[in-house]
PyMOL Python script that loads the backbone (N, CA, C, O; Angstrom):
from pymol import cmd

cmd.read_pdbstr("""\
ATOM      1  N   UNK A   1       0.811  -1.191  -0.007  1.00  0.00           N
ATOM      2  CA  UNK A   1      -0.012  -0.005  -0.010  1.00  0.00           C
ATOM      3  C   UNK A   1       0.845   1.258  -0.002  1.00  0.00           C
ATOM      4  O   UNK A   1       0.459   2.257  -0.609  1.00  0.00           O
ATOM      5  N   UNK A   2       2.005   1.239   0.674  1.00  0.00           N
ATOM      6  CA  UNK A   2       2.861   2.414   0.757  1.00  0.00           C
ATOM      7  C   UNK A   2       3.207   2.992  -0.599  1.00  0.00           C
ATOM      8  O   UNK A   2       3.119   4.209  -0.766  1.00  0.00           O
ATOM      9  N   UNK A   3       3.606   2.170  -1.602  1.00  0.00           N
ATOM     10  CA  UNK A   3       3.945   2.731  -2.909  1.00  0.00           C
ATOM     11  C   UNK A   3       2.740   3.472  -3.543  1.00  0.00           C
ATOM     12  O   UNK A   3       2.898   4.501  -4.199  1.00  0.00           O
ATOM     13  N   UNK A   4       1.546   2.913  -3.320  1.00  0.00           N
ATOM     14  CA  UNK A   4       0.370   3.570  -3.869  1.00  0.00           C
ATOM     15  C   UNK A   4       0.101   4.920  -3.241  1.00  0.00           C
ATOM     16  O   UNK A   4      -0.314   5.858  -3.923  1.00  0.00           O
ATOM     17  N   UNK A   5       0.336   5.023  -1.936  1.00  0.00           N
ATOM     18  CA  UNK A   5       0.163   6.268  -1.226  1.00  0.00           C
ATOM     19  C   UNK A   5       1.161   7.322  -1.736  1.00  0.00           C
ATOM     20  O   UNK A   5       0.810   8.477  -1.976  1.00  0.00           O
ATOM     21  N   UNK A   6       2.415   6.877  -1.893  1.00  0.00           N
ATOM     22  CA  UNK A   6       3.447   7.799  -2.413  1.00  0.00           C
ATOM     23  C   UNK A   6       3.064   8.238  -3.812  1.00  0.00           C
ATOM     24  O   UNK A   6       3.224   9.413  -4.141  1.00  0.00           O
ATOM     25  N   UNK A   7       2.567   7.346  -4.643  1.00  0.00           N
ATOM     26  CA  UNK A   7       2.135   7.712  -6.007  1.00  0.00           C
ATOM     27  C   UNK A   7       1.009   8.718  -5.970  1.00  0.00           C
ATOM     28  O   UNK A   7       0.983   9.665  -6.756  1.00  0.00           O
ATOM     29  N   UNK A   8       0.076   8.510  -5.053  1.00  0.00           N
ATOM     30  CA  UNK A   8      -1.042   9.430  -4.923  1.00  0.00           C
ATOM     31  C   UNK A   8      -0.571  10.823  -4.520  1.00  0.00           C
ATOM     32  O   UNK A   8      -1.048  11.811  -5.076  1.00  0.00           O
ATOM     33  N   UNK A   9       0.353  10.925  -3.568  1.00  0.00           N
ATOM     34  CA  UNK A   9       0.891  12.233  -3.168  1.00  0.00           C
ATOM     35  C   UNK A   9       1.567  12.902  -4.313  1.00  0.00           C
ATOM     36  O   UNK A   9       1.363  14.098  -4.524  1.00  0.00           O
ATOM     37  N   UNK A  10       2.388  12.172  -5.087  1.00  0.00           N
ATOM     38  CA  UNK A  10       3.069  12.770  -6.206  1.00  0.00           C
ATOM     39  C   UNK A  10       2.090  13.253  -7.281  1.00  0.00           C
ATOM     40  O   UNK A  10       2.270  14.321  -7.866  1.00  0.00           O
ATOM     41  N   UNK A  11       1.068  12.461  -7.528  1.00  0.00           N
ATOM     42  CA  UNK A  11       0.034  12.834  -8.505  1.00  0.00           C
ATOM     43  C   UNK A  11      -0.680  14.130  -8.054  1.00  0.00           C
ATOM     44  O   UNK A  11      -0.835  15.059  -8.847  1.00  0.00           O
ATOM     45  N   UNK A  12      -1.104  14.185  -6.801  1.00  0.00           N
ATOM     46  CA  UNK A  12      -1.747  15.405  -6.292  1.00  0.00           C
ATOM     47  C   UNK A  12      -0.826  16.621  -6.399  1.00  0.00           C
ATOM     48  O   UNK A  12      -1.269  17.702  -6.786  1.00  0.00           O
ATOM     49  N   UNK A  13       0.427  16.451  -6.065  1.00  0.00           N
ATOM     50  CA  UNK A  13       1.357  17.543  -6.189  1.00  0.00           C
ATOM     51  C   UNK A  13       1.457  18.076  -7.626  1.00  0.00           C
ATOM     52  O   UNK A  13       1.423  19.283  -7.865  1.00  0.00           O
ATOM     53  N   UNK A  14       1.579  17.139  -8.571  1.00  0.00           N
ATOM     54  CA  UNK A  14       1.668  17.538  -9.963  1.00  0.00           C
ATOM     55  C   UNK A  14       0.398  18.236 -10.447  1.00  0.00           C
ATOM     56  O   UNK A  14       0.471  19.211 -11.195  1.00  0.00           O
ATOM     57  N   UNK A  15      -0.759  17.743 -10.025  1.00  0.00           N
ATOM     58  CA  UNK A  15      -2.057  18.294 -10.425  1.00  0.00           C
ATOM     59  C   UNK A  15      -2.272  19.712  -9.893  1.00  0.00           C
ATOM     60  O   UNK A  15      -2.939  20.518 -10.541  1.00  0.00           O
ATOM     61  N   UNK A  16      -1.712  20.025  -8.714  1.00  0.00           N
ATOM     62  CA  UNK A  16      -1.988  21.262  -8.034  1.00  0.00           C
ATOM     63  C   UNK A  16      -0.749  22.226  -8.046  1.00  0.00           C
ATOM     64  O   UNK A  16      -0.792  23.286  -7.421  1.00  0.00           O
ATOM     65  N   UNK A  17       0.280  21.872  -8.716  1.00  0.00           N
ATOM     66  CA  UNK A  17       1.486  22.712  -8.823  1.00  0.00           C
ATOM     67  C   UNK A  17       1.775  23.017 -10.253  1.00  0.00           C
ATOM     68  O   UNK A  17       2.166  22.117 -10.996  1.00  0.00           O
ATOM     69  N   UNK A  18       1.604  24.236 -10.679  1.00  0.00           N
ATOM     70  CA  UNK A  18       1.859  24.598 -12.087  1.00  0.00           C
ATOM     71  C   UNK A  18       3.257  24.183 -12.515  1.00  0.00           C
ATOM     72  O   UNK A  18       4.226  24.385 -11.782  1.00  0.00           O
ATOM     73  N   UNK A  19       3.354  23.610 -13.687  1.00  0.00           N
ATOM     74  CA  UNK A  19       4.608  23.204 -14.350  1.00  0.00           C
ATOM     75  C   UNK A  19       5.425  22.134 -13.550  1.00  0.00           C
ATOM     76  O   UNK A  19       6.616  21.951 -13.804  1.00  0.00           O
ATOM     77  N   UNK A  20       4.784  21.449 -12.605  1.00  0.00           N
ATOM     78  CA  UNK A  20       5.507  20.429 -11.846  1.00  0.00           C
ATOM     79  C   UNK A  20       5.580  19.127 -12.676  1.00  0.00           C
ATOM     80  O   UNK A  20       4.610  18.715 -13.311  1.00  0.00           O
ATOM     81  N   UNK A  21       6.724  18.527 -12.642  1.00  0.00           N
ATOM     82  CA  UNK A  21       6.895  17.236 -13.302  1.00  0.00           C
ATOM     83  C   UNK A  21       7.204  16.179 -12.253  1.00  0.00           C
ATOM     84  O   UNK A  21       7.231  16.480 -11.059  1.00  0.00           O
ATOM     85  N   UNK A  22       7.441  14.923 -12.693  1.00  0.00           N
ATOM     86  CA  UNK A  22       7.661  13.822 -11.767  1.00  0.00           C
ATOM     87  C   UNK A  22       8.905  14.071 -10.879  1.00  0.00           C
ATOM     88  O   UNK A  22       8.919  13.683  -9.710  1.00  0.00           O
ATOM     89  N   UNK A  23       9.926  14.707 -11.431  1.00  0.00           N
ATOM     90  CA  UNK A  23      11.128  14.963 -10.665  1.00  0.00           C
ATOM     91  C   UNK A  23      10.846  15.947  -9.507  1.00  0.00           C
ATOM     92  O   UNK A  23      11.312  15.758  -8.383  1.00  0.00           O
ATOM     93  N   UNK A  24      10.079  16.989  -9.816  1.00  0.00           N
ATOM     94  CA  UNK A  24       9.694  17.980  -8.788  1.00  0.00           C
ATOM     95  C   UNK A  24       8.810  17.343  -7.746  1.00  0.00           C
ATOM     96  O   UNK A  24       8.948  17.647  -6.561  1.00  0.00           O
ATOM     97  N   UNK A  25       7.913  16.476  -8.140  1.00  0.00           N
ATOM     98  CA  UNK A  25       7.036  15.784  -7.186  1.00  0.00           C
ATOM     99  C   UNK A  25       7.860  14.873  -6.285  1.00  0.00           C
ATOM    100  O   UNK A  25       7.632  14.842  -5.076  1.00  0.00           O
ATOM    101  N   UNK A  26       8.780  14.153  -6.827  1.00  0.00           N
ATOM    102  CA  UNK A  26       9.641  13.279  -6.022  1.00  0.00           C
ATOM    103  C   UNK A  26      10.471  14.092  -5.037  1.00  0.00           C
ATOM    104  O   UNK A  26      10.610  13.704  -3.877  1.00  0.00           O
ATOM    105  N   UNK A  27      11.016  15.203  -5.480  1.00  0.00           N
ATOM    106  CA  UNK A  27      11.830  16.057  -4.624  1.00  0.00           C
ATOM    107  C   UNK A  27      10.961  16.618  -3.495  1.00  0.00           C
ATOM    108  O   UNK A  27      11.390  16.661  -2.342  1.00  0.00           O
ATOM    109  N   UNK A  28       9.726  17.052  -3.831  1.00  0.00           N
ATOM    110  CA  UNK A  28       8.829  17.544  -2.783  1.00  0.00           C
ATOM    111  C   UNK A  28       8.530  16.478  -1.744  1.00  0.00           C
ATOM    112  O   UNK A  28       8.572  16.756  -0.545  1.00  0.00           O
ATOM    113  N   UNK A  29       8.231  15.274  -2.180  1.00  0.00           N
ATOM    114  CA  UNK A  29       7.887  14.184  -1.266  1.00  0.00           C
ATOM    115  C   UNK A  29       9.136  13.844  -0.389  1.00  0.00           C
ATOM    116  O   UNK A  29       9.004  13.613   0.813  1.00  0.00           O
ATOM    117  N   UNK A  30      10.321  13.819  -0.998  1.00  0.00           N
ATOM    118  CA  UNK A  30      11.506  13.564  -0.266  1.00  0.00           C
ATOM    119  C   UNK A  30      11.736  14.634   0.846  1.00  0.00           C
ATOM    120  O   UNK A  30      12.178  14.313   1.949  1.00  0.00           O
ATOM    121  N   UNK A  31      11.427  15.882   0.522  1.00  0.00           N
ATOM    122  CA  UNK A  31      11.549  16.973   1.483  1.00  0.00           C
ATOM    123  C   UNK A  31      10.585  16.769   2.628  1.00  0.00           C
ATOM    124  O   UNK A  31      10.946  16.980   3.786  1.00  0.00           O
ATOM    125  N   UNK A  32       9.368  16.363   2.328  1.00  0.00           N
ATOM    126  CA  UNK A  32       8.397  16.084   3.407  1.00  0.00           C
ATOM    127  C   UNK A  32       8.926  15.010   4.369  1.00  0.00           C
ATOM    128  O   UNK A  32       8.827  15.155   5.588  1.00  0.00           O
ATOM    129  N   UNK A  33       9.482  13.946   3.814  1.00  0.00           N
ATOM    130  CA  UNK A  33      10.081  12.855   4.624  1.00  0.00           C
ATOM    131  C   UNK A  33      11.236  13.357   5.445  1.00  0.00           C
ATOM    132  O   UNK A  33      11.316  13.078   6.641  1.00  0.00           O
ATOM    133  N   UNK A  34      12.143  14.104   4.817  1.00  0.00           N
ATOM    134  CA  UNK A  34      13.313  14.624   5.456  1.00  0.00           C
ATOM    135  C   UNK A  34      12.972  15.599   6.601  1.00  0.00           C
ATOM    136  O   UNK A  34      13.651  15.626   7.628  1.00  0.00           O
ATOM    137  N   UNK A  35      11.908  16.398   6.403  1.00  0.00           N
ATOM    138  CA  UNK A  35      11.492  17.376   7.414  1.00  0.00           C
ATOM    139  C   UNK A  35      10.607  16.762   8.463  1.00  0.00           C
ATOM    140  O   UNK A  35      10.167  17.466   9.372  1.00  0.00           O
ATOM    141  N   UNK A  36      10.324  15.475   8.379  1.00  0.00           N
ATOM    142  CA  UNK A  36       9.476  14.817   9.371  1.00  0.00           C
ATOM    143  C   UNK A  36       8.003  15.101   9.226  1.00  0.00           C
ATOM    144  O   UNK A  36       7.231  14.892  10.161  1.00  0.00           O
ATOM    145  N   UNK A  37       7.604  15.576   8.062  1.00  0.00           N
ATOM    146  CA  UNK A  37       6.204  15.938   7.867  1.00  0.00           C
ATOM    147  C   UNK A  37       5.394  14.789   7.241  1.00  0.00           C
ATOM    148  O   UNK A  37       4.165  14.843   7.202  1.00  0.00           O
ATOM    149  N   UNK A  38       6.079  13.772   6.762  1.00  0.00           N
ATOM    150  CA  UNK A  38       5.455  12.561   6.233  1.00  0.00           C
ATOM    151  C   UNK A  38       6.243  11.392   6.729  1.00  0.00           C
ATOM    152  O   UNK A  38       7.463  11.323   6.582  1.00  0.00           O
ATOM    153  N   UNK A  39       5.512  10.458   7.329  1.00  0.00           N
ATOM    154  CA  UNK A  39       6.144   9.259   7.836  1.00  0.00           C
ATOM    155  C   UNK A  39       5.333   8.036   7.348  1.00  0.00           C
ATOM    156  O   UNK A  39       4.103   8.054   7.398  1.00  0.00           O
ATOM    157  N   UNK A  40       5.991   7.021   6.896  1.00  0.00           N
ATOM    158  CA  UNK A  40       5.308   5.811   6.487  1.00  0.00           C
ATOM    159  C   UNK A  40       5.380   4.803   7.615  1.00  0.00           C
ATOM    160  O   UNK A  40       6.434   4.572   8.206  1.00  0.00           O
ATOM    161  N   UNK A  41       4.249   4.221   7.892  1.00  0.00           N
ATOM    162  CA  UNK A  41       4.136   3.118   8.871  1.00  0.00           C
ATOM    163  C   UNK A  41       3.674   1.904   8.131  1.00  0.00           C
ATOM    164  O   UNK A  41       2.480   1.680   7.933  1.00  0.00           O
ATOM    165  N   UNK A  42       4.643   1.122   7.725  1.00  0.00           N
ATOM    166  CA  UNK A  42       4.370  -0.037   6.880  1.00  0.00           C
ATOM    167  C   UNK A  42       4.568  -1.317   7.698  1.00  0.00           C
ATOM    168  O   UNK A  42       5.588  -1.468   8.372  1.00  0.00           O
ATOM    169  N   UNK A  43       3.604  -2.234   7.643  1.00  0.00           N
ATOM    170  CA  UNK A  43       3.713  -3.482   8.335  1.00  0.00           C
ATOM    171  C   UNK A  43       3.194  -4.593   7.457  1.00  0.00           C
ATOM    172  O   UNK A  43       2.450  -4.381   6.499  1.00  0.00           O
ATOM    173  N   UNK A  44       3.618  -5.792   7.823  1.00  0.00           N
ATOM    174  CA  UNK A  44       3.155  -6.953   7.081  1.00  0.00           C
ATOM    175  C   UNK A  44       2.452  -7.887   8.037  1.00  0.00           C
ATOM    176  O   UNK A  44       2.925  -8.148   9.143  1.00  0.00           O
ATOM    177  N   UNK A  45       1.351  -8.369   7.608  1.00  0.00           N
ATOM    178  CA  UNK A  45       0.593  -9.333   8.415  1.00  0.00           C
ATOM    179  C   UNK A  45       0.990 -10.744   8.002  1.00  0.00           C
ATOM    180  O   UNK A  45       1.094 -11.028   6.809  1.00  0.00           O
ATOM    181  N   UNK A  46       1.202 -11.583   8.914  1.00  0.00           N
ATOM    182  CA  UNK A  46       1.687 -12.882   8.547  1.00  0.00           C
ATOM    183  C   UNK A  46       0.795 -13.947   8.971  1.00  0.00           C
ATOM    184  O   UNK A  46       1.075 -15.121   8.728  1.00  0.00           O
TER     185      UNK A  46
END
""", "prot")
cmd.dss("prot")
cmd.show_as("cartoon", "prot")
cmd.util.cbc("prot")
cmd.orient("prot")
């Protein structure tokens, strides 16, 4: 599920940011992670 959430964030960023491309969206998401504004909590059920 985590990859799908990351994809959704990048898509939203591109849709709402003029002239944004995939590189800009990835950079934006990386900044959110680095700044502690986005954290993934991924687990596996066994």
